[in-house]
C-alpha positions in Angstrom: -16.0 7.2 31.8 -14.2 10.4 31.0 -10.9 11.1 32.7 -9.1 14.2 33.8 -5.9 13.8 31.8 -4.3 17.2 32.0 -4.6 20.7 33.4 -6.1 21.8 30.1 -9.1 19.5 30.8 -10.2 21.3 33.9 -13.3 23.4 33.4 -12.0 26.1 35.8 -9.8 27.0 32.8 -11.7 25.8 29.8 -15.3 26.6 30.9 -16.3 23.1 29.7 -16.7 20.3 32.4 -14.8 17.1 31.7 -17.9 15.3 33.0 -20.3 17.2 30.9 -24.1 16.6 31.3 -23.6 15.3 34.8 -24.6 17.2 37.9 -23.1 15.8 41.1 -25.4 17.0 43.9 -27.2 15.5 46.8 -31.0 15.7 46.3 -33.9 15.4 48.8 -35.0 11.9 49.7 -38.5 11.0 48.7 -39.2 7.5 50.1 -42.2 5.5 48.9 -43.9 7.9 46.5 -47.1 5.7 46.3 -47.4 5.6 50.1 -46.9 9.4 50.3 -49.6 10.1 47.6 -52.0 7.7 49.3 -51.7 9.7 52.5 -52.0 13.0 50.6 -55.3 11.8 49.0 -56.5 10.9 52.5 -55.7 14.4 53.7 -57.7 15.8 50.8 -60.6 13.5 51.4 -60.7 14.4 55.1 -60.2 18.2 54.3 -58.2 18.6 57.5 -55.0 20.3 56.3 -53.5 21.7 59.5 -54.2 22.3 63.3 -52.9 19.1 64.8 -54.6 16.7 62.4 -54.4 12.9 62.3 -51.0 12.8 60.6 -49.3 15.4 62.8 -50.4 13.4 65.8 -49.2 10.2 64.3 -45.9 11.7 63.4 -45.3 12.9 66.9 -46.2 9.5 68.4 -43.9 7.7 65.9 -41.0 10.1 66.8 -41.6 9.6 70.6 -41.5 5.8 70.2 -38.4 5.9 67.9 -36.4 8.3 70.1 -37.6 6.9 73.4 -38.8 10.3 74.7 -41.9 11.3 76.6 -42.9 14.3 74.5 -42.4 15.4 70.9 -43.8 18.7 69.6 -43.5 19.1 65.8 -43.2 22.5 64.3 -43.2 24.3 61.0 -39.4 24.6 61.0 -36.5 24.1 63.4 -35.8 27.9 63.8 -39.3 28.5 65.2 -38.7 25.4 67.4 -35.5 26.9 68.8 -37.2 30.2 69.4 -40.1 28.6 71.2 -38.0 26.4 73.5 -35.6 29.2 74.3 -38.5 31.3 75.5 -40.2 28.4 77.3 -37.1 27.7 79.2 -36.9 31.3 80.3 -33.5 31.9 78.8 -32.4 35.6 78.9 -29.3 37.7 79.2 -26.5 35.7 77.7 -26.4 32.2 76.3 -23.2 30.4 75.3 -23.2 28.8 71.8 -20.6 27.7 69.3 -20.1 30.1 66.3 -19.5 27.1 64.0 -23.2 26.3 63.4 -26.0 27.4 61.1 -26.9 31.0 61.6 -30.4 30.1 62.9 -28.8 28.9 66.2 -27.5 32.4 67.0 -30.5 34.2 65.4 -33.0 32.3 67.6 -31.3 34.1 70.6 -30.7 37.5 69.1 -34.3 37.6 67.7 -35.4 37.5 71.4 -32.9 40.1 72.5 -30.7 37.4 74.1 -26.9 37.8 73.6 -25.2 34.8 72.0 -21.8 34.4 73.5 -19.7 32.6 71.0 -17.5 29.7 72.3 -14.7 28.1 70.3 -14.8 24.6 69.1 -12.6 21.5 69.4 -10.4 21.3 66.3 -11.0 17.5 65.9 -14.8 17.2 66.6 -15.9 20.7 65.3 -18.2 20.8 68.3 -18.3 23.3 71.2 -15.2 23.0 73.5 -16.4 22.5 77.1 -12.9 23.5 78.4 -13.4 27.0 77.0 -16.9 27.5 78.5 -16.1 28.5 82.1 -14.3 31.7 81.1 -17.3 32.8 79.2 -19.8 32.4 82.1 -20.9 35.7 83.7 -23.7 36.7 86.1 -25.9 37.3 83.0 -25.4 33.8 81.6 -28.6 31.7 81.8 -27.8 28.7 79.5 -25.7 26.8 77.0 -26.8 25.5 73.6 -24.7 22.6 72.5 -24.8 21.8 68.8 -24.4 18.2 67.4 -22.6 18.3 64.1 -22.4 16.0 61.1 -24.5 13.3 62.8 -22.0 13.1 65.7 -22.9 14.3 69.2 -21.0 17.1 71.1 -19.6 16.3 74.5 -22.9 16.0 76.3 -21.5 14.7 79.5 -19.1 17.6 80.0 -21.9 20.1 79.2 -24.3 18.4 81.6 -21.6 18.7 84.4 -21.0 22.4 83.8 -24.7 23.3 83.6 -25.6 21.3 86.7 -22.7 22.8 88.7 -23.4 26.4 87.5 -27.2 26.1 87.6 -27.7 26.9 83.9 -30.2 25.7 81.3 -28.9 23.1 78.8 -30.5 22.9 75.3 -29.2 21.0 72.2 -29.5 22.0 68.6 -29.7 18.5 67.1 -30.5 19.5 63.5 -27.7 17.2 62.2 -28.2 14.3 64.6 -31.6 12.7 64.1 -31.3 9.0 64.5 -27.8 9.2 66.1 -26.6 8.0 69.5 -24.5 9.2 72.4 -23.0 6.4 74.6 -25.7 4.0 73.5 -28.6 6.4 74.1 -30.5 8.1 71.3 -30.0 11.8 70.7 -33.2 13.5 71.9 -32.9 12.4 75.5 -30.4 15.0 76.8 -30.6 18.5 78.4 -34.0 20.1 79.0 -34.8 19.6 75.4 -33.4 18.9 71.9 -34.4 20.4 68.6 -34.4 18.5 65.3 -34.6 19.9 61.8 -36.7 18.2 59.1 -35.8 20.6 56.3 -35.7 19.1 52.8 -31.9 18.8 53.0 -32.1 16.4 56.0 -32.1 12.7 55.3 -35.5 12.4 57.1 -37.5 15.4 56.3 -41.0 17.0 56.1 -40.3 19.4 53.2 -39.9 22.1 55.9 -40.3 21.2 59.5 -38.8 20.8 63.0 -39.4 19.2 66.3 -38.7 19.7 70.0 -38.3 16.6 72.1 -38.2 16.5 75.9 -38.8 14.3 78.9 -40.0 17.3 81.0 -43.9 17.2 81.0 -44.3 20.8 82.3 -42.0 22.1 79.6 -43.9 20.1 76.9 -47.2 21.7 78.1 -45.7 25.2 77.7 -44.3 24.3 74.3 -47.6 23.1 73.0 -49.3 26.3 74.1 -46.7 28.5 72.6 -46.6 26.9 69.2 -50.3 27.5 68.8 -50.8 31.2 69.8 -51.2 30.2 73.5 -54.6 28.5 72.9 -55.6 26.0 75.5 -59.0 25.4 74.0 -61.2 26.5 71.2 -61.4 30.2 72.3 -59.2 30.1 75.4 -55.9 31.9 75.1 -53.9 31.5 78.3 -50.4 32.7 77.3 -48.4 34.5 74.7 -47.6 32.3 71.7 -46.9 32.2 68.0 -47.8 30.1 65.0 -45.3 27.2 64.9 -47.7 24.4 63.7 -46.7 21.8 61.2 -49.2 21.1 58.4 -50.6 17.7 57.6 -48.8 17.4 54.3 -45.5 18.0 56.0 -46.3 15.3 58.6 -47.2 12.9 55.8 -43.8 13.5 54.2 -42.2 12.9 57.6 -44.1 9.6 58.1 -43.1 8.5 54.6 -39.4 9.4 55.3 -39.4 7.5 58.6 -40.5 4.3 56.8 -37.4 4.6 54.6 -35.0 5.8 57.3 -32.9 2.6 57.5 -32.6 2.7 53.7 -31.4 6.3 53.7 -28.8 5.7 56.5 -27.6 2.6 54.6 -27.1 4.7 51.5 -25.3 7.4 53.4 -23.0 4.8 55.1 -22.2 3.2 51.7 -21.3 6.6 50.3 -19.1 7.3 53.3 -17.2 4.1 52.8 -16.9 4.9 49.1 -15.5 8.4 49.8 -13.1 6.8 52.3 -11.8 4.5 49.6 -11.6 7.1 46.8 -10.0 9.9 48.9 -7.5 7.6 50.6 -3.9 8.7 50.4 -4.6 12.2 48.9 -2.2 14.5 50.7 -3.9 17.1 52.9 -7.4 15.7 52.4 -8.8 14.5 55.7 -12.2 12.8 55.6 -14.2 13.3 58.8 -14.5 10.0 60.7 -17.4 8.5 62.5 -17.6 6.3 65.6 -19.5 3.4 64.2 -20.4 2.2 67.7 -22.5 5.3 68.2 -24.6 4.4 65.1 -24.3 7.8 63.3 -26.6 8.8 60.5 -23.7 9.5 58.1 -25.7 12.4 56.8 -22.7 14.5 55.9 -19.5 13.8 54.0 -17.1 16.3 55.3 -13.4 16.8 54.4 -10.9 19.2 55.7 -8.5 20.6 53.1 -5.1 21.3 54.7 -3.4 23.6 52.3 0.1 23.1 53.7 -0.1 19.4 52.7 -2.5 19.5 49.7 -0.7 22.4 48.1 -4.2 23.8 47.3 -6.6 25.8 49.4 -10.2 24.8 50.2 -11.7 27.6 48.2 -9.7 26.8 45.1 -10.7 23.1 45.4 -14.4 24.1 45.7 -14.1 26.3 42.6 -12.6 23.4 40.7 -15.4 21.1 41.9 -18.1 23.6 41.0 -16.7 24.1 37.5 -17.0 20.3 37.1 -20.7 20.3 38.2 -19.8 18.9 41.7 -21.9 20.9 44.1 -19.6 20.9 47.1 -20.2 23.5 49.9 -18.2 25.5 52.3 -20.1 24.7 55.5 -20.8 27.2 58.2 -18.4 29.6 56.6 -17.3 32.1 57.8 -18.9 31.3 61.2 -21.7 33.2 62.9 -19.3 35.6 64.5 -18.2 36.8 61.1 -21.7 37.5 59.9 -24.0 40.4 60.7 -25.1 41.6 63.1 -22.6 39.7 65.2 -19.6 40.9 63.2 -20.4 44.4 64.2 -21.6 43.6 67.7 -18.6 41.5 68.6 -15.6 42.6 66.5 -13.2 41.0 69.0 -14.7 37.5 68.6 -12.2 36.4 65.9 -9.3 36.6 68.4 -10.9 34.2 70.8 -12.2 31.7 68.2 -9.0 30.4 66.6 -10.3 26.8 66.0 -13.5 28.1 64.6 -11.6 30.3 62.2 -9.3 27.5 61.1 -12.0 24.9 60.7 -14.3 27.3 58.8 -11.5 27.9 56.4 -10.8 24.3 55.5 -14.1 22.4 55.7 -16.0 21.3 52.6 -19.1 19.1 52.4 -19.4 16.7 49.4 -22.5 15.4 47.7 -24.2 12.4 49.3 -27.6 10.7 49.6 -29.4 8.0 47.6 -28.9 9.9 44.3 -25.1 9.7 44.7 -23.4 6.3 44.3 -20.1 4.6 43.7 -19.7 5.8 40.2 -20.3 9.5 41.1 -18.0 9.3 44.1 -15.2 7.8 42.0 -15.4 10.8 39.7 -15.4 13.2 42.6 -12.4 11.4 44.1 -10.6 11.5 40.8 -11.1 15.3 40.4 -9.8 15.9 44.0 -6.9 13.6 43.5 -5.9 15.3 40.2 -6.3 18.8 41.7 -4.1 18.0 44.6 -1.6 16.2 42.4 -1.3 19.2 40.1 -1.8 21.9 42.8 1.4 23.9 41.9 0.5 24.3 38.2 -3.1 25.0 39.0 -2.2 27.8 41.4 0.1 29.4 38.8 -2.6 29.4 36.2 -5.1 30.8 38.6 -2.7 33.7 39.5 -2.4 34.5 35.8 -6.1 34.7 35.1 
């Protein structure tokens, strides 16, 4: 294996990666290709490609059984799922959400002329801070959307207490938390409903897709109507709706993913332990930890770069990693509040979101998944360790460029 021996080796200066011909990037999980293609052939033989076919129905039942919920409504993507459930719950006016989340969480509200009120996060969990919510509640507030991050749950108990006491709707964006638990109970069983993403970047996916899960039968009935134009029967439209249906081929990918779910989680867990080993002792590099008792999915490998200790900033480290073909990402940067239209609508938000600002400036997500293993992680760890160990000289050279 090649080694980073000196500053002159770094591609950020030379343009030539030390680890040439290697691309360190997490790739979509596939599962059992033969089983997937067998199901695809069955779809083609049946010529039933969409509109709640056999495989969509099977996927919904499998998810209900796995999660222990009464109802699962799968959709074409998680953004549509959020929009549908927000409307079905009658949310309006203002809804409190964290800014440190994917932009779709805020857009799903703004798209329906509901004002997202951004709440700061806890510095250690990166999740919405319940202690800061009360000050944001106004007569126009109708609900709270909690976001589970990195495969770890937010403080569900505290959010339940606030929404119960203040008579607000509670919804969870669980895009990162499929298969994870909260106090021994699987994510999916909390609030009025929870929304999962099955985008190709998720460890269990349907190419593109999402799902709403709930234990409220009346809500589930409204959701099923709304995701299919409001049709109750063949030619009987009884409410406003949209096209949120999942296709059969997406459901087939979902079923195939579910069959390999334990394998995917095991690979993610092994990678987490490997990163923990190879990043140990690097000044200013803090690997996000998991509570193993909650059975997380280990879907994300997240580190915080503390420049005061590392001697190098997050953005510089990401630039070095990218130059070496390591596809690391600044995650949820710079925060929803710093993107349009929210940046213009709420110019004062930065002042009341100090933790969000700080976390967004130091978080980086590293490659993981079954296509990444011990050897690749050792290389990534070596690059990070070298960059931090030579931070002073690297900064000087960058300033001279």
